[in-house]
PAFIDREN-342510 format. One record per residue (C-alpha): x, y, z; residue in three letters. Coordinates in nm, 2 decimals. Layout:
<nodes>
+--------+--------+--------+------+
!     c1 !     c2 !     c3 ! code !
+--------+--------+--------+------+
!      X !      Y !      Z !  ALA !
...
+--------+--------+--------+------+
</nodes>
This chain:
<nodes>
+--------+--------+--------+------+
!     c1 !     c2 !     c3 ! code !
+--------+--------+--------+------+
!   5.02 !  12.20 !  13.28 !  UNK !
!   5.06 !  12.39 !  12.96 !  UNK !
!   4.85 !  12.61 !  12.75 !  UNK !
!   4.95 !  12.71 !  12.42 !  UNK !
!   4.79 !  12.94 !  12.13 !  UNK !
!   4.94 !  12.90 !  11.77 !  UNK !
!   4.88 !  13.04 !  11.43 !  UNK !
!   5.05 !  12.93 !  11.11 !  UNK !
!   5.02 !  13.11 !  10.74 !  UNK !
!   5.24 !  13.05 !  10.39 !  UNK !
!   5.40 !  13.37 !  10.29 !  UNK !
!   5.46 !  13.44 !   9.92 !  UNK !
!   5.79 !  13.63 !  10.02 !  UNK !
!   6.16 !  13.56 !  10.08 !  UNK !
!   6.24 !  13.48 !  10.44 !  UNK !
!   6.48 !  13.73 !  10.51 !  UNK !
!   6.24 !  13.98 !  10.43 !  UNK !
!   5.98 !  13.87 !  10.68 !  UNK !
!   6.25 !  13.82 !  10.92 !  UNK !
!   6.33 !  14.19 !  10.90 !  UNK !
!   5.96 !  14.27 !  10.94 !  UNK !
!   5.92 !  14.04 !  11.27 !  UNK !
!   6.23 !  14.20 !  11.40 !  UNK !
!   6.17 !  14.56 !  11.33 !  UNK !
!   5.99 !  14.75 !  11.67 !  UNK !
!   5.85 !  15.02 !  11.39 !  UNK !
!   5.69 !  14.77 !  11.20 !  UNK !
!   5.52 !  14.61 !  11.50 !  UNK !
!   5.36 !  14.98 !  11.59 !  UNK !
!   5.27 !  15.08 !  11.23 !  UNK !
!   5.11 !  14.71 !  11.12 !  UNK !
!   4.74 !  14.66 !  11.15 !  UNK !
!   4.86 !  14.35 !  11.37 !  UNK !
!   4.67 !  14.30 !  11.70 !  UNK !
!   4.92 !  14.55 !  11.87 !  UNK !
!   4.92 !  14.86 !  12.01 !  UNK !
!   5.25 !  14.94 !  12.09 !  UNK !
!   5.63 !  14.79 !  12.11 !  UNK !
!   5.88 !  14.97 !  12.29 !  UNK !
!   6.24 !  14.83 !  12.29 !  UNK !
!   6.47 !  14.66 !  12.04 !  UNK !
!   6.42 !  14.35 !  11.92 !  UNK !
!   6.72 !  14.16 !  11.96 !  UNK !
!   6.82 !  13.86 !  12.18 !  UNK !
!   6.94 !  13.98 !  12.53 !  UNK !
!   6.72 !  14.28 !  12.51 !  UNK !
!   6.37 !  14.37 !  12.67 !  UNK !
!   6.06 !  14.48 !  12.48 !  UNK !
!   5.75 !  14.61 !  12.66 !  UNK !
!   5.44 !  14.49 !  12.43 !  UNK !
!   5.10 !  14.66 !  12.44 !  UNK !
!   4.82 !  14.41 !  12.28 !  UNK !
!   4.48 !  14.56 !  12.18 !  UNK !
!   4.35 !  14.24 !  12.34 !  UNK !
!   4.44 !  14.46 !  12.66 !  UNK !
!   4.58 !  14.81 !  12.57 !  UNK !
!   4.57 !  14.94 !  12.96 !  UNK !
!   4.83 !  14.68 !  13.04 !  UNK !
!   5.20 !  14.63 !  12.88 !  UNK !
!   5.38 !  14.33 !  12.90 !  UNK !
!   5.78 !  14.33 !  12.97 !  UNK !
!   5.94 !  14.04 !  12.77 !  UNK !
!   6.30 !  13.94 !  12.74 !  UNK !
!   6.42 !  13.86 !  12.36 !  UNK !
!   6.55 !  13.54 !  12.53 !  UNK !
!   6.70 !  13.37 !  12.18 !  UNK !
!   6.72 !  13.45 !  11.83 !  UNK !
!   6.85 !  13.22 !  11.53 !  UNK !
!   6.82 !  13.47 !  11.22 !  UNK !
!   6.66 !  13.46 !  10.99 !  UNK !
!   6.46 !  13.15 !  11.13 !  UNK !
!   6.32 !  13.17 !  11.48 !  UNK !
!   6.32 !  13.40 !  11.79 !  UNK !
!   6.19 !  13.32 !  12.14 !  UNK !
!   6.04 !  13.56 !  12.41 !  UNK !
!   5.95 !  13.50 !  12.78 !  UNK !
!   5.81 !  13.73 !  13.07 !  UNK !
!   5.63 !  13.61 !  13.39 !  UNK !
!   5.68 !  13.56 !  13.79 !  UNK !
!   5.96 !  13.50 !  13.94 !  UNK !
!   6.10 !  13.12 !  14.01 !  UNK !
!   5.92 !  12.97 !  13.73 !  UNK !
!   5.55 !  13.04 !  13.90 !  UNK !
!   5.45 !  13.14 !  13.58 !  UNK !
!   5.59 !  13.16 !  13.26 !  UNK !
!   5.49 !  13.27 !  12.90 !  UNK !
!   5.72 !  13.19 !  12.60 !  UNK !
!   5.66 !  13.34 !  12.26 !  UNK !
!   5.81 !  13.15 !  11.98 !  UNK !
!   5.85 !  13.30 !  11.62 !  UNK !
!   5.95 !  13.09 !  11.34 !  UNK !
!   6.03 !  13.14 !  10.98 !  UNK !
!   6.02 !  12.85 !  10.76 !  UNK !
!   6.20 !  12.93 !  10.40 !  UNK !
!   5.99 !  12.71 !  10.14 !  UNK !
!   6.21 !  12.81 !   9.86 !  UNK !
!   6.37 !  13.13 !   9.74 !  UNK !
!   6.05 !  13.38 !   9.72 !  UNK !
!   5.83 !  13.18 !  10.00 !  UNK !
!   5.83 !  13.11 !  10.35 !  UNK !
!   5.62 !  12.96 !  10.65 !  UNK !
!   5.54 !  13.15 !  10.94 !  UNK !
!   5.44 !  13.02 !  11.29 !  UNK !
!   5.39 !  13.20 !  11.61 !  UNK !
!   5.34 !  13.00 !  11.94 !  UNK !
!   5.29 !  13.10 !  12.32 !  UNK !
!   5.31 !  12.86 !  12.55 !  UNK !
!   5.23 !  12.92 !  12.91 !  UNK !
!   5.38 !  12.69 !  13.23 !  UNK !
!   5.41 !  12.69 !  13.57 !  UNK !
!   5.23 !  12.61 !  13.89 !  UNK !
!   5.02 !  12.94 !  13.88 !  UNK !
!   4.95 !  12.90 !  13.51 !  UNK !
!   4.62 !  12.72 !  13.56 !  UNK !
!   4.50 !  13.01 !  13.76 !  UNK !
!   4.67 !  13.29 !  13.57 !  UNK !
!   4.54 !  13.18 !  13.21 !  UNK !
!   4.21 !  13.20 !  13.31 !  UNK !
!   4.21 !  13.53 !  13.38 !  UNK !
!   4.36 !  13.57 !  13.02 !  UNK !
!   4.14 !  13.67 !  12.71 !  UNK !
!   4.15 !  13.42 !  12.42 !  UNK !
!   4.45 !  13.51 !  12.21 !  UNK !
!   4.37 !  13.29 !  11.91 !  UNK !
!   4.21 !  13.58 !  11.69 !  UNK !
!   4.49 !  13.85 !  11.78 !  UNK !
!   4.76 !  13.56 !  11.67 !  UNK !
!   4.60 !  13.54 !  11.34 !  UNK !
!   4.54 !  13.91 !  11.27 !  UNK !
!   4.94 !  13.92 !  11.34 !  UNK !
!   5.02 !  13.66 !  11.08 !  UNK !
!   4.78 !  13.84 !  10.84 !  UNK !
!   4.94 !  14.11 !  10.88 !  UNK !
!   5.27 !  13.99 !  10.85 !  UNK !
!   5.16 !  13.78 !  10.52 !  UNK !
!   5.01 !  14.11 !  10.34 !  UNK !
!   5.29 !  14.34 !  10.47 !  UNK !
!   5.59 !  14.05 !  10.37 !  UNK !
!   5.42 !  14.04 !  10.05 !  UNK !
!   5.34 !  14.35 !   9.95 !  UNK !
!   5.69 !  14.50 !  10.07 !  UNK !
!   5.99 !  14.45 !   9.79 !  UNK !
!   6.39 !  14.43 !   9.89 !  UNK !
!   6.57 !  14.72 !   9.73 !  UNK !
+--------+--------+--------+------+
</nodes>
């Protein structure tokens, strides 16, 4: 079984600028994006700990498993031997020199996914908040 939550938004900013925000842990921690804290370095092979406003008492340890700058990145976490896996993907698709589309999705898979996902909150509002913050900050920022 796979459970997916996703969001997408057009951003009037260059893909590179949006990518820089997306891979900057300091941005995650200061933006109004539904995230309380990200600790770690957002680079391929590194581990991050994410604390969401949805459950600020619990942090999720995730590994940055795949990065293709400035277009896509995947984070993964879960239980051993594939019993439950969460994979969050981020995509920044250029739509010209000053515009891009940002998409974020999370898939939950594995034999325990039906049981575990029942206890998880609905991520949709949080995902939409994240995309809106990335849009607002990407459009407000300037490349110097």
